[in-house]
Steps between C-alpha positions, in 0.01 A plus 500: 500500500412213731138417576396490862304185588263422785562194717277334760704348781338265751651363816489496874690546823467406866494772761457411866414145392204624297509432124427796273431472127549784252457586135658819360509650154822674409621689193854404400724446201555130565409219739813538715438869559135429588611239754744744659231770525255251655752401768564867572131596517384208718802528728460871558121504546479193725844497667590157363850392405557385143596153616155459661312589179414199282404574140261242351443644151598780266292565190502773241164671448457562129133601504444840670149389602651244740676767708328546837722769655347841413833684518665260255195531272548877477861457389408239241192669353633854472773550241531872570578451871803704599689512827666831574781528748 
């Protein structure tokens, strides 16, 4: 079974000539999947095209204490978490 990792992705985009900076934490299997999810999340929430989003850094978070997103923390800390469909 593959371990799910947590990545912090930092970057920015310009919208209406105003620069915006972001930092998101995403759970993914690898760096490429995390990058794809970041493009999808930022683009859908802020109506920005992928070509306008500039990624400055991608880092894997190995220490769970460094995670700042409370939703991601719940998934990492609880082993018995189950999603029912």
